[in-house]
MARDREN-905683 format. One line per 3 residues: their letters; for each residue z, y, x of C-alpha. Coordinates in steps of 0.5 Angstrom, whole numbers, plus 500, padded with zeros to 3 digits. Example, Ala and Ser with C-alpha at 12.3 -4.5 7.8 and 13.67 -1.06 7.14 Angstrom:
BEGIN
as	516/491/525 | 514/498/527;
END
This chain:
BEGIN
mrn	477/086/902 | 472/082/904 | 467/087/903;
qmd	470/092/907 | 470/088/913 | 463/087/912;
llq	461/094/911 | 466/096/918 | 462/090/921;
rer	455/093/920 | 457/100/922 | 460/097/928;
ngl	454/094/930 | 450/100/928 | 454/104/933;
qqk	453/099/938 | 446/099/937 | 446/106/938;
lnd	450/106/944 | 446/101/947 | 439/105/946;
iyt	443/111/949 | 444/107/955 | 437/104/956;
nna	434/111/955 | 438/114/960 | 437/109/965;
rgw	429/110/964 | 430/118/966 | 431/120/958;
lyf	437/125/957 | 441/125/951 | 443/131/947;
rss	445/132/939 | 441/126/937 | 435/127/941;
fyy	433/124/948 | 429/128/952 | 424/127/958;
isa	423/132/964 | 416/130/968 | 416/130/975;
ekk	408/130/975 | 404/135/972 | 398/135/967;
nwd	395/139/962 | 398/140/955 | 394/135/951;
dsr	395/130/957 | 402/132/957 | 403/131/949;
qyc	399/124/950 | 404/122/955 | 410/123/950;
rer	406/120/944 | 405/114/948 | 413/113/949;
gad	414/114/942 | 416/122/943 | 412/128/943;
lvi	413/135/946 | 419/138/945 | 421/142/939;
ins	426/147/940 | 430/148/934 | 436/152/936;
ree	439/157/941 | 444/151/943 | 437/146/945;
qef	434/152/948 | 440/153/953 | 441/146/954;
lan	434/145/956 | 435/152/960 | 441/148/964;
vvg	437/142/965 | 430/144/967 | 433/150/971;
sik	437/145/975 | 430/142/978 | 427/147/983;
gii	421/151/981 | 419/147/974 | 415/150/969;
awi	414/145/963 | 410/145/957 | 413/145/950;
glt	410/143/943 | 408/150/941 | 401/152/940;
drh	397/157/936 | 390/153/937 | 388/153/930;
teg	389/160/928 | 390/165/933 | 397/168/933;
rwk	400/163/928 | 405/159/932 | 406/152/930;
wvd	410/146/933 | 407/139/934 | 410/137/927;
gsa	406/142/924 | 412/147/922 | 411/154/923;
lit	415/157/929 | 421/161/926 | 425/163/932;
gyw	422/164/939 | 425/165/946 | 419/169/949;
gdg	419/173/955 | 418/180/955 | 411/182/953;
epn	409/175/951 | 406/172/947 | 400/176/950;
dtg	394/171/950 | 391/173/956 | 385/169/957;
eed	385/164/951 | 392/162/952 | 394/158/946;
cve	400/153/949 | 407/155/951 | 411/153/957;
fyp	418/154/958 | 421/158/964 | 428/156/965;
vnk	429/161/970 | 429/167/965 | 430/162/959;
kwn	424/164/956 | 417/162/954 | 410/164/956;
drq	403/163/953 | 398/159/957 | 391/156/957;
csa	392/149/955 | 388/147/961 | 393/149/966;
tdq	397/144/969 | 405/144/968 | 410/139/968;
wic	413/137/961 | 419/136/956 | 418/130/951;
eks	423/129/945 | 424/123/941 | 430/122/936;
aa	436/118/937 | 436/115/930;
END
């Protein structure tokens, strides 16, 4: 019986810590969805500087793993007028082979019509919430960005 109480106490403490993390991150402008926190920038930077900003905060540019995550971001980002935001997808290392910032290959893409088209060395990807699609763009261009970090 004592072991069960100890186990329940540890579980409660762990859940309380996660709840505290959620409140703390939300207070700093991070949004919670399905065990991840998301940050949508207000300023604009190029893709590399955007990624650096995320990494300095224990995050990285967002990796979109599901239709639900794509829809969540479209709804949240779409509520901010005029935003176009970098995501963590690039084909810089091998043209046409799109990889996420964690090194994993792109499985499902949500490209706009005719994209990716690599017009003018476009190796980074931006998210258009208006049409819920992606566009390849020159990495040196400036956009807002979306960071993601695990809530675990």
